[in-house]
C-alpha positions in Angstrom: -29.4 -29.3 -24.4 -33.1 -28.6 -24.4 -33.3 -27.5 -28.1 -31.4 -30.6 -29.4 -33.2 -33.3 -31.3 -33.6 -36.4 -29.0 -31.4 -39.4 -30.0 -33.3 -42.5 -30.9 -31.9 -45.4 -28.9 -31.4 -48.8 -30.7 -33.2 -51.9 -29.6 -31.2 -54.8 -28.0 -31.3 -56.6 -31.4 -30.0 -53.5 -33.3 -27.4 -52.9 -30.6 -26.1 -56.5 -31.0 -25.6 -55.9 -34.8 -23.8 -52.6 -34.5 -20.0 -52.5 -35.2 -17.6 -51.0 -32.7 -17.3 -47.8 -34.8 -21.0 -47.4 -34.8 -21.2 -47.9 -31.1 -18.4 -45.3 -30.6 -20.4 -42.8 -32.7 -23.6 -43.6 -30.8 -21.9 -43.2 -27.5 -20.3 -39.9 -28.3 -23.7 -38.6 -29.5 -25.5 -39.8 -26.4 -22.8 -38.3 -24.2 -23.2 -35.0 -26.0 -19.5 -35.0 -27.1 -18.3 -32.9 -30.0 -14.8 -33.7 -31.3 -13.2 -30.2 -32.0 -9.7 -31.4 -32.8 -8.1 -34.8 -33.4 -4.6 -35.4 -34.6 -2.6 -38.6 -34.8 1.1 -38.4 -33.6 2.1 -40.7 -36.4 -0.5 -40.7 -39.2 1.7 -43.1 -41.3 2.6 -46.1 -39.2 6.1 -47.7 -39.3 8.1 -44.6 -40.0 11.7 -44.2 -38.7 10.6 -41.5 -36.3 7.9 -43.7 -34.8 10.4 -46.6 -34.3 12.8 -44.2 -32.7 10.2 -42.9 -30.3 9.1 -46.5 -29.6 12.7 -47.5 -28.7 13.1 -44.5 -26.4 9.9 -45.5 -24.5 11.0 -49.1 -24.3 14.4 -48.1 -23.0 12.8 -46.6 -19.8 10.8 -49.8 -19.3 13.9 -51.9 -19.6 15.7 -49.6 -17.1 12.8 -50.1 -14.8 13.0 -53.9 -15.2 16.8 -54.0 -14.6 16.5 -51.8 -11.6 13.8 -54.0 -10.2 15.9 -57.1 -10.6 18.8 -55.3 -9.0 16.5 -54.4 -6.1 15.5 -58.0 -5.6 19.1 -59.1 -5.8 20.2 -56.7 -3.1 17.2 -57.3 -0.9 17.6 -61.1 -1.0 21.4 -61.6 -1.2 23.3 -58.5 -0.2 25.3 -58.9 3.1 23.1 -56.7 5.3 24.4 -57.8 8.8 26.6 -55.3 10.7 30.4 -55.6 10.4 32.7 -53.6 12.5 35.0 -50.9 10.9 38.0 -53.1 11.4 36.6 -55.3 8.6 36.7 -52.6 5.9 35.1 -54.6 3.1 32.4 -56.1 5.2 31.6 -52.7 6.9 31.4 -51.0 3.5 29.0 -53.6 2.1 26.8 -53.3 5.2 26.8 -49.5 4.9 25.8 -49.7 1.2 22.8 -52.0 1.8 20.1 -49.4 2.6 21.3 -46.9 0.0 21.3 -49.5 -2.7 17.8 -50.7 -1.7 16.5 -47.2 -2.0 18.4 -46.4 -5.2 17.2 -49.5 -7.2 13.6 -49.4 -6.0 13.4 -45.7 -6.7 15.0 -46.2 -10.2 12.5 -49.0 -11.0 9.5 -46.8 -10.1 11.0 -43.8 -11.9 11.7 -45.8 -15.1 8.2 -47.2 -15.2 6.7 -43.7 -14.6 8.9 -42.0 -17.2 8.1 -44.7 -19.7 4.4 -44.2 -19.2 4.7 -40.4 -19.5 6.8 -40.6 -22.7 4.3 -43.0 -24.3 1.5 -40.6 -23.5 3.5 -37.7 -24.9 4.8 -39.5 -28.0 1.9 -41.8 -29.1 -1.5 -40.8 -27.6 -3.3 -38.7 -30.2 -3.9 -35.0 -29.5 -7.7 -34.6 -28.9 -9.9 -31.8 -27.9 -13.6 -32.5 -27.2 -16.5 -30.6 -25.8 -19.3 -32.4 -23.8 -22.8 -31.2 -23.0 -24.5 -32.1 -19.8 -27.3 -34.6 -20.2 -29.2 -37.5 -18.5 -27.7 -40.9 -19.0 -29.1 -43.6 -21.3 -30.2 -47.1 -20.4 -27.7 -49.3 -18.5 -27.4 -51.8 -21.5 -26.7 -49.1 -24.1 -24.4 -47.3 -21.7 -22.4 -50.5 -21.1 -22.1 -51.4 -24.7 -21.0 -47.9 -25.8 -18.6 -47.5 -22.9 -16.8 -50.8 -23.8 -16.6 -49.8 -27.4 -15.2 -46.4 -26.5 -12.5 -47.9 -24.3 -11.5 -50.4 -27.0 -11.4 -47.6 -29.6 -9.2 -45.5 -27.3 -6.8 -48.4 -26.9 -6.6 -48.9 -30.7 -6.1 -45.2 -31.3 -3.3 -45.2 -28.7 -1.4 -47.7 -30.9 -0.4 -49.9 -27.9 -1.9 -53.0 -29.6 0.6 -52.9 -32.5 3.6 -51.8 -30.6 4.8 -55.1 -29.2 8.2 -53.9 -28.0 6.6 -51.3 -25.7 4.0 -53.9 -24.5 6.7 -56.4 -23.7 9.1 -54.0 -21.9 6.2 -52.3 -20.0 5.0 -55.7 -18.8 8.5 -56.7 -17.9 9.1 -53.5 -15.9 5.7 -53.6 -14.1 6.1 -57.3 -13.4 9.6 -57.0 -11.9 8.5 -54.0 -9.9 5.5 -56.0 -8.6 7.8 -58.8 -7.5 10.0 -56.3 -5.7 7.0 -54.7 -3.9 5.7 -58.2 -2.9 9.2 -59.2 -1.7 9.2 -56.5 1.0 6.3 -57.7 3.1 6.8 -61.4 2.2 10.5 -61.3 3.1 9.7 -61.2 6.8 7.6 -64.3 6.4 10.5 -66.4 5.1 11.9 -67.0 8.6 9.7 -68.3 11.4 10.1 -65.8 14.3 9.2 -68.6 16.8 11.5 -71.3 15.4 14.1 -70.6 18.1 11.8 -69.7 20.9 14.4 -70.4 23.6 17.1 -68.0 22.3 17.5 -64.3 23.1 16.5 -63.5 19.5 12.9 -64.8 19.9 9.9 -62.7 20.8 9.7 -64.5 24.2 13.2 -63.5 25.3 15.5 -60.5 25.2 19.2 -59.6 25.3 19.1 -60.1 29.0 18.8 -63.8 28.7 21.9 -65.5 30.0 23.8 -67.9 27.7 25.9 -70.7 28.9 25.5 -69.4 32.4 27.4 -66.2 31.7 26.8 -63.3 34.0 24.8 -60.4 32.5 25.8 -57.0 33.9 23.8 -53.7 33.8 25.7 -51.3 31.5 25.1 -47.6 31.0 25.5 -45.9 27.6 28.0 -43.1 27.8 27.7 -42.0 24.2 30.6 -44.2 23.2 29.3 -47.4 21.8 32.6 -49.2 22.5 33.0 -48.1 26.1 31.9 -50.4 28.9 30.6 -48.6 32.0 29.1 -51.0 34.6 26.6 -49.8 37.2 26.9 -50.1 41.0 24.0 -49.5 43.4 25.6 -46.3 44.8 25.7 -44.8 41.3 22.0 -44.0 41.3 20.8 -41.4 43.7 17.5 -41.9 45.7 14.7 -40.7 43.4 17.0 -41.0 40.4 17.0 -43.3 37.4 19.1 -44.2 34.3 18.7 -46.4 31.3 20.8 -49.5 31.3 21.6 -52.3 28.8 22.9 -55.9 29.0 26.7 -56.6 28.9 28.7 -59.9 29.1 32.4 -60.2 29.6 32.6 -62.3 26.4 31.5 -59.2 24.5 34.2 -56.8 25.8 36.5 -57.2 22.8 33.7 -57.7 20.3 32.9 -54.3 18.7 29.8 -55.6 16.9 28.4 -57.2 20.1 29.0 -54.0 22.1 27.1 -51.9 19.6 24.3 -54.4 19.0 23.6 -54.6 22.7 22.8 -50.9 22.8 20.7 -51.0 19.6 18.5 -54.0 20.4 14.9 -52.9 20.6 14.2 -55.1 23.6 17.3 -54.2 25.6 16.6 -50.8 27.3 15.7 -51.0 31.0 14.8 -48.2 33.4 16.8 -48.6 36.6 15.0 -46.6 39.2 16.1 -45.9 42.8 13.1 -45.1 45.0 13.4 -42.9 48.0 13.9 -44.6 51.4 10.9 -45.9 53.1 8.7 -45.5 50.0 5.6 -47.7 50.3 5.6 -50.2 47.3 3.1 -52.8 46.2 4.9 -55.7 44.5 3.5 -58.0 41.9 2.6 -61.5 43.0 5.5 -63.9 42.3 8.0 -61.0 41.8 8.5 -59.9 45.4 12.3 -60.4 45.3 12.9 -58.9 41.8 14.2 -55.6 43.2 17.5 -55.0 45.0 16.8 -52.8 48.0 15.4 -49.5 46.7 16.5 -50.3 43.1 13.8 -51.5 40.6 14.5 -52.4 37.0 11.6 -52.2 34.5 11.5 -52.6 30.7 11.7 -49.3 29.0 9.5 -50.6 26.1 5.9 -49.4 26.5 3.4 -52.3 26.4 1.1 -50.3 24.2 3.1 -49.8 20.9 6.7 -50.1 22.0 7.7 -46.5 22.5 10.3 -45.6 25.2 8.8 -44.8 28.6 11.6 -42.3 29.3 9.9 -39.8 31.6 9.9 -40.4 35.4 8.2 -38.3 38.1 9.8 -39.1 41.3 7.1 -37.5 43.5 4.3 -39.5 42.0 6.3 -42.5 40.9 4.8 -42.4 37.4 6.7 -43.5 34.3 5.3 -41.7 31.3 5.4 -42.8 27.7 5.5 -39.6 25.5 4.0 -41.2 22.4 0.4 -41.9 23.6 0.6 -40.7 27.2 0.4 -44.0 28.9 1.5 -43.8 32.6 2.9 -46.6 34.7 2.9 -46.5 38.5 6.4 -47.7 39.8 5.0 -47.7 43.4 2.7 -50.5 42.3 4.7 -52.8 40.0 4.6 -50.4 37.0 0.9 -50.9 36.7 -0.8 -48.7 34.0 -2.7 -45.8 35.5 -3.6 -43.8 32.4 -3.5 -44.1 28.6 -4.0 -46.9 26.1 -1.5 -49.4 27.7 -3.2 -52.3 29.5 -0.4 -54.4 30.8 2.3 -53.5 33.4 5.9 -53.0 32.4 7.8 -56.3 32.8 10.3 -56.2 35.7 13.8 -57.4 35.4 15.1 -59.4 38.4 18.4 -57.8 39.6 21.0 -58.3 42.3 24.6 -57.4 43.1 27.6 -59.7 42.4 30.6 -60.3 44.6 32.4 -57.3 43.1 29.5 -54.9 43.8 28.1 -54.6 40.3 24.5 -54.8 39.5 23.6 -57.9 37.4 20.5 -59.5 36.1 19.4 -62.7 37.9 17.6 -63.9 34.8 15.8 -62.6 31.8 12.3 -61.1 32.1 9.8 -63.8 32.9 7.4 -62.4 30.3 7.7 -61.0 26.8 8.5 -57.3 26.7 6.8 -54.6 24.6 3.4 -54.7 22.7 1.2 -57.8 22.4 1.6 -60.2 19.5 -0.5 -63.0 18.1 0.8 -65.9 20.2 0.8 -63.9 23.5 -2.1 -64.9 25.8 -2.1 -61.7 28.0 
């Protein structure tokens, strides 16, 4: 304040000789701080009440650490792969995977937070201070007094002499940190390109034939276990429907039937254009259609949303996420929006029984770009 006597700042030599208590007092005076009330929670250290409070805080940190270890164990070793309901035990374990991941991670974070709050409530001294506005001191004096004040605050909190709380808090935070690191690093354990020729790589999809087996076009009726194959006459001119891959070897495999409908790269838009519609075909893909039937990946080449809206008059496929539009009359070339690549086209034909089948997998990767992709 303007009427206060100015504080005489020490020289660098005097500053170096000052104790931490002297630096704390100097810093509070320079900051214009007046301590109105100060009360230790446990003025006499080592009492039974203090030890009881210390154990209650440590308990929450131990809970955090144990929950963090349980989270890591479930994340790394729990059987997460789908099992059909016919395998009751396997299906139950699969259904418990996500709930247990959320439960233990949440409990670990909660334990750490509750422990920190309890420590503040039970051990940090009650303090009330008033500070006047003022101009700051020199950088060297400010640094020295700030360091001293922080060290003094740490001592007054009592954390330095409470080794049980320090150890359990460090354990809880450390295990939680491992758990948090495991989530992004877990995806790096397996090389996504190690099996680049299988249907599970980024370069191929569920439409890739295995051992020469025929891949049919299957509609989703709402029943994951029902197999409904598609014939050309099922689609009206100007109409469309979403289809998925099916193999006869999967007919009695409940897991495979469900997985084929849930694969991110599986959905395909089967579109039947009106007769005599002028179409520009992509070079090298002139025979990918079957008559007026064209099959394009439903996965937007921008960010992977489903291109599920079709305007039969304009021939535009629309992605509702970011408004990309693809022209089916010109090999699903992007006409508007952030997408820059055409939708990949699935080569199709009809088998001897009159069902639509895929002649091969897509000849390019579907969906958004990734690091190894050149286009």
